[in-house]
Every structure is written in C-alpha cells, then in structure tokens.
DRENZA-163079 format. One record per residue (C-alpha): residue in one letter; residue number from 1; x, y, z. Coordinates in nm, 4 decimals. Example, Ala and Ser with C-alpha at 12.3 -4.5 7.8 and 13.67 -1.06 7.14 Angstrom:
BEGIN
<node aa="a" i="1" u="1.2300" v="-0.4500" w="0.7800"/>
<node aa="s" i="2" u="1.3670" v="-0.1060" w="0.7140"/>
END
This chain:
BEGIN
<node aa="m" i="1" u="0.0000" v="0.0000" w="0.0000"/>
<node aa="e" i="2" u="0.1384" v="0.3400" w="-0.1020"/>
<node aa="t" i="3" u="0.1804" v="0.5974" w="0.1752"/>
<node aa="e" i="4" u="-0.0157" v="0.9180" w="0.1242"/>
<node aa="r" i="5" u="0.1796" v="1.2122" w="-0.0064"/>
<node aa="d" i="6" u="0.1680" v="1.5777" w="0.0945"/>
<node aa="n" i="7" u="0.0666" v="1.8549" w="-0.1460"/>
<node aa="d" i="8" u="0.4299" v="1.8904" w="-0.2489"/>
<node aa="g" i="9" u="0.4448" v="1.5226" w="-0.3495"/>
<node aa="r" i="10" u="0.6584" v="1.4059" w="-0.0577"/>
<node aa="r" i="11" u="0.5687" v="1.1404" w="0.1919"/>
<node aa="p" i="12" u="0.5159" v="1.2715" w="0.5485"/>
<node aa="l" i="13" u="0.8501" v="1.1330" w="0.6737"/>
<node aa="e" i="14" u="1.0334" v="1.2948" w="0.3825"/>
<node aa="r" i="15" u="0.8730" v="1.6273" w="0.4800"/>
<node aa="v" i="16" u="0.9869" v="1.5866" w="0.8441"/>
<node aa="v" i="17" u="1.3437" v="1.5133" w="0.7356"/>
<node aa="s" i="18" u="1.3349" v="1.8186" w="0.5084"/>
<node aa="l" i="19" u="1.2017" v="2.0402" w="0.7897"/>
<node aa="r" i="20" u="1.4742" v="1.9118" w="1.0182"/>
<node aa="d" i="21" u="1.7295" v="2.0653" w="0.7837"/>
<node aa="e" i="22" u="1.5336" v="2.3854" w="0.7116"/>
<node aa="v" i="23" u="1.4443" v="2.4865" w="1.0684"/>
<node aa="t" i="24" u="1.6874" v="2.7197" w="1.2420"/>
<node aa="w" i="25" u="1.7883" v="2.4892" w="1.5276"/>
<node aa="m" i="26" u="2.0127" v="2.6945" w="1.7563"/>
<node aa="h" i="27" u="2.1289" v="2.6714" w="2.1169"/>
<node aa="l" i="28" u="2.2932" v="2.9678" w="2.2908"/>
<node aa="y" i="29" u="2.4979" v="2.9011" w="2.6027"/>
<node aa="a" i="30" u="2.6274" v="3.1780" w="2.8297"/>
<node aa="g" i="31" u="2.9273" v="3.1271" w="3.0538"/>
<node aa="d" i="32" u="2.8559" v="3.0416" w="3.4171"/>
<node aa="g" i="33" u="3.1000" v="3.2995" w="3.5462"/>
<node aa="w" i="34" u="3.4199" v="3.4911" w="3.4913"/>
<node aa="h" i="35" u="3.6473" v="3.3439" w="3.2235"/>
<node aa="d" i="36" u="3.3995" v="3.0691" w="3.1317"/>
<node aa="d" i="37" u="3.3465" v="3.0130" w="2.7623"/>
<node aa="a" i="38" u="3.0192" v="3.0807" w="2.5830"/>
<node aa="a" i="39" u="2.8923" v="2.8820" w="2.2858"/>
<node aa="i" i="40" u="2.6605" v="2.9197" w="1.9884"/>
<node aa="c" i="41" u="2.5600" v="2.5844" w="1.8414"/>
<node aa="g" i="42" u="2.3310" v="2.5540" w="1.5445"/>
<node aa="t" i="43" u="2.2504" v="2.4053" w="1.2097"/>
<node aa="r" i="44" u="2.3801" v="2.5712" w="0.8966"/>
<node aa="a" i="45" u="2.0393" v="2.7346" w="0.8446"/>
<node aa="a" i="46" u="2.0476" v="2.8785" w="1.1975"/>
<node aa="l" i="47" u="2.4016" v="3.0086" w="1.1693"/>
<node aa="e" i="48" u="2.3234" v="3.1714" w="0.8347"/>
<node aa="e" i="49" u="2.0193" v="3.3378" w="0.9900"/>
<node aa="l" i="50" u="2.2316" v="3.4585" w="1.2817"/>
<node aa="r" i="51" u="2.4933" v="3.5888" w="1.0362"/>
<node aa="d" i="52" u="2.2208" v="3.7820" w="0.8542"/>
<node aa="a" i="53" u="2.1038" v="3.9311" w="1.1855"/>
<node aa="i" i="54" u="2.4617" v="4.0361" w="1.2642"/>
<node aa="d" i="55" u="2.4924" v="4.1945" w="0.9191"/>
<node aa="d" i="56" u="2.1631" v="4.3795" w="0.9802"/>
<node aa="a" i="57" u="2.2890" v="4.5024" w="1.3192"/>
<node aa="l" i="58" u="2.6121" v="4.6278" w="1.1668"/>
<node aa="r" i="59" u="2.4177" v="4.8098" w="0.8947"/>
<node aa="d" i="60" u="2.1050" v="4.9260" w="1.0828"/>
<node aa="g" i="61" u="2.1871" v="4.9020" w="1.4538"/>
<node aa="a" i="62" u="1.9822" v="4.5882" w="1.5233"/>
<node aa="g" i="63" u="1.8937" v="4.2547" w="1.3683"/>
<node aa="v" i="64" u="1.6753" v="3.9584" w="1.4575"/>
<node aa="a" i="65" u="1.7252" v="3.5866" w="1.4049"/>
<node aa="e" i="66" u="1.4758" v="3.3127" w="1.4806"/>
<node aa="g" i="67" u="1.5967" v="3.0041" w="1.6603"/>
<node aa="f" i="68" u="1.4523" v="2.6808" w="1.7903"/>
<node aa="v" i="69" u="1.5749" v="2.4657" w="2.0766"/>
<node aa="k" i="70" u="1.5870" v="2.0906" w="2.0158"/>
<node aa="d" i="71" u="1.2610" v="2.0519" w="2.2129"/>
<node aa="g" i="72" u="1.0832" v="2.2647" w="1.9516"/>
<node aa="e" i="73" u="1.0544" v="2.5863" w="2.1527"/>
<node aa="g" i="74" u="1.1108" v="2.8903" w="1.9335"/>
<node aa="y" i="75" u="1.2655" v="3.2226" w="2.0278"/>
<node aa="f" i="76" u="1.4146" v="3.5341" w="1.8736"/>
<node aa="v" i="77" u="1.7770" v="3.6418" w="1.9047"/>
<node aa="f" i="78" u="1.8067" v="4.0192" w="1.9028"/>
<node aa="v" i="79" u="2.1479" v="4.1390" w="1.7861"/>
<node aa="h" i="80" u="2.2331" v="4.4963" w="1.8866"/>
<node aa="a" i="81" u="2.5244" v="4.7101" w="1.7699"/>
<node aa="l" i="82" u="2.6032" v="4.9243" w="2.0734"/>
<node aa="s" i="83" u="2.8635" v="5.1756" w="2.1737"/>
<node aa="y" i="84" u="3.0921" v="5.0868" w="2.4629"/>
<node aa="e" i="85" u="2.8974" v="5.3319" w="2.6797"/>
<node aa="e" i="86" u="2.5679" v="5.1585" w="2.6005"/>
<node aa="l" i="87" u="2.7213" v="4.8146" w="2.6500"/>
<node aa="s" i="88" u="2.8692" v="4.9117" w="2.9862"/>
<node aa="e" i="89" u="2.5163" v="4.9808" w="3.1175"/>
<node aa="l" i="90" u="2.4042" v="4.6209" w="3.0511"/>
<node aa="a" i="91" u="2.3934" v="4.3543" w="3.3200"/>
<node aa="v" i="92" u="2.6716" v="4.0974" w="3.3002"/>
<node aa="p" i="93" u="2.5610" v="3.7834" w="3.1128"/>
<node aa="y" i="94" u="2.6831" v="3.5185" w="3.3600"/>
<node aa="t" i="95" u="2.4417" v="3.2489" w="3.4773"/>
<node aa="n" i="96" u="2.5969" v="3.1513" w="3.8129"/>
<node aa="d" i="97" u="2.4906" v="3.3463" w="4.1221"/>
<node aa="i" i="98" u="2.8512" v="3.3932" w="4.2314"/>
<node aa="a" i="99" u="2.9140" v="3.6047" w="3.9209"/>
<node aa="r" i="100" u="2.5798" v="3.7832" w="3.9141"/>
<node aa="e" i="101" u="2.5463" v="4.1507" w="3.8301"/>
<node aa="p" i="102" u="2.6797" v="4.3622" w="4.1199"/>
<node aa="n" i="103" u="2.4555" v="4.6576" w="4.0271"/>
<node aa="e" i="104" u="2.1234" v="4.4727" w="3.9997"/>
<node aa="s" i="105" u="1.9133" v="4.7833" w="4.0571"/>
<node aa="t" i="106" u="2.0771" v="4.9998" w="3.7893"/>
<node aa="a" i="107" u="2.2026" v="4.7585" w="3.5231"/>
<node aa="t" i="108" u="1.9956" v="4.7320" w="3.2062"/>
<node aa="r" i="109" u="1.8622" v="4.3875" w="3.1213"/>
<node aa="p" i="110" u="1.9177" v="4.2975" w="2.7548"/>
<node aa="y" i="111" u="1.5488" v="4.2338" w="2.6879"/>
<node aa="k" i="112" u="1.4875" v="4.6066" w="2.7457"/>
<node aa="l" i="113" u="1.6887" v="4.6746" w="2.4300"/>
<node aa="e" i="114" u="1.4020" v="4.5242" w="2.2301"/>
<node aa="a" i="115" u="1.2203" v="4.8550" w="2.2794"/>
<node aa="r" i="116" u="1.4909" v="5.0455" w="2.0877"/>
<node aa="p" i="117" u="1.3609" v="5.1814" w="1.7542"/>
<node aa="q" i="118" u="1.6315" v="4.9866" w="1.5685"/>
<node aa="a" i="119" u="1.5150" v="4.6606" w="1.7297"/>
<node aa="q" i="120" u="1.1493" v="4.7354" w="1.6517"/>
<node aa="e" i="121" u="1.2376" v="4.7972" w="1.2875"/>
<node aa="a" i="122" u="1.4457" v="4.4780" w="1.2768"/>
<node aa="m" i="123" u="1.1510" v="4.2790" w="1.4113"/>
<node aa="k" i="124" u="0.9185" v="4.4318" w="1.1517"/>
<node aa="r" i="125" u="1.1640" v="4.3295" w="0.8768"/>
<node aa="k" i="126" u="1.1868" v="3.9782" w="1.0232"/>
<node aa="q" i="127" u="0.8091" v="3.9409" w="1.0366"/>
<node aa="a" i="128" u="0.7744" v="4.0701" w="0.6796"/>
<node aa="n" i="129" u="1.0407" v="3.8251" w="0.5606"/>
<node aa="n" i="130" u="0.8638" v="3.5394" w="0.7403"/>
<node aa="q" i="131" u="0.5380" v="3.6297" w="0.5631"/>
<node aa="v" i="132" u="0.7108" v="3.6255" w="0.2242"/>
<node aa="e" i="133" u="0.8778" v="3.2899" w="0.2966"/>
<node aa="r" i="134" u="0.5462" v="3.1292" w="0.3959"/>
<node aa="q" i="135" u="0.3635" v="3.2294" w="0.0788"/>
<node aa="p" i="136" u="0.3302" v="2.9455" w="-0.1737"/>
END
C-alpha cells in the first residue's frame, strides 16, 4: 500500500526530514561565570540566519534571528550594535549566582533593548520576511 503524499508530493517522513534541515535549530549558552566560555551551536540554516542578523545590526543598529531549541521551543535572538557606553550599562551575562550583576538595581537587562527603535524595525523586517517565505 502506497503511503499518502503531501501537497508537495513528498511522503510525510520525507517532509519531516526536510524540515529538520530547514528549521533554524540553535542553542545559545552563556558562561557560568568569569572566564567561562560561551557557545553558539546551530545548524547551517540557523548560523546563516544569525549571520544575517549580525549583518543587519552592523548596517542598521539591530537585527533579529529566529531560533529553535531541540525541544521545539522557538525564540528570537536580538542582535544589537552598541557603543561601549551603552554596552557598559548592561547587566553581566553570567548564569551563576557567584558572578551575578553587582549593580542589579541599575544595570539594564538585555530584553529592554528590544524597545529600541532599531530593534522594533528589525523585528518588523523579520516578520515581513517570514510572511514572504510562507507564501506558496
């Protein structure tokens, strides 16, 4: 008995394998504390998307990449081109309590940068690109 095929002519399993390679699977790991290494791990599609977001940030001040963790949860990576003065106001990125931000009350959390006009424009571009990619 022949397995049913999707609209694009592929069998369901073939479609899943194709999606596996097309989805921007990306894991971002911050260092626990001082001098610990950080890591960006991702598929080629994810790293190319991140590269494009970096290029956008260098050109326009901000860029956005879409990533997915291996459990299927999606998220956006905001890439911001900042001056040293702006960067020095951010909280440190360490994950271990021993290395936590010493100025908790005054340090800027990175998610607050999403309100910057450059980040809002980058998100609009990302959403517009996603709409174009989803059209048949």
